[in-house]
N, C-alpha and C positions, 0 to 999 in steps of 0.2 A: 549406414548405421545414427540411429538416432540416443544421443543420450542427453540427459537432463531434458530442461526446456529451452524454449526458444523466447526472449526478450521482445513483445509489439515495442511498445511503449515506455521511453526510458528520460528519466531528468537527469539532464547532463552536470557531470562533475567537476569541475574546474583544478579542482587540488587535490592532497592524499589524503584531507580531512572530509572525505566522502562519507566515509562510514560513519559521522555525525551529523549526513541528513536526514531529517529535516534541523536546521537551526536557528530556525525562527520559525513561528506558526503563520508568520504574516501572506503566504503564497501556497497555503496550504489548501484553501477551500477550493470543490473541485478536481484536487488533484487524486489520481489513479494509483492504486496499490493491489499486489497480491499478499494473500497470506500465504506463507511458507509452510508445509505439511499438510499432512490429512486434515479435510474438514469438508462439511456440506458446504459453505459458501467458501469462493476462492476469491474472485473478482471484487472487488470494494472501490466506492468513490467517498471523499468525505463532502458529505451534504450540509452540512451544520457545524459551527465553532461556538462555543460560549468563553465568556469571559473568566472562565476560570482557567482554561486550557484544553479543555475538553474539546474533542472532537466525535462525529457522527459520521462511522464508517457505516454505508449503506450498501449492501447487498446489490450487485448487477444485476443481479437472476431473479431476486427474489427484494422486492425495494420493502416489504415488510421487513424485513431481518436487519436489525443497525444495531452494530456494537458502537458501545460509548466508551472511551478510556482518555487518560493525556496524551497531549499530542509528540511527548517527548518517547512516549512506549514504540513510536515508528522509526527509533534508531534501531531498534533490536533488530538484527538482519537473520537471525533465527525464526523470526516469528513474521516479520513484513519485508518486501521488495518493492522497491517506485514500479510503478508503471505496470501494465497487464502482463501476465505471461501465461504460455499456454503449452501443454504436453504437445510430443509428437505423436503425429498419425501414422497408420499406416504399419 
């Protein structure tokens, strides 16, 4: 039986403060993220960051689709999860 999603890539967390990840933007460039919930585009990677703290999330399947928002929004676990997760097959 398959319930939920399987996490493929995970950013390791060392302590209970992991819900605050990311806590600094320095290591976000090129990191992988999954959108939680329904949406046309689900898997993203951070392709660019600007000096104001905005991240440019590029869709893996359609590189012309880019979402731009402040990096701290990645802390919202109801919207974003670190790594790429997949649904169950079969």
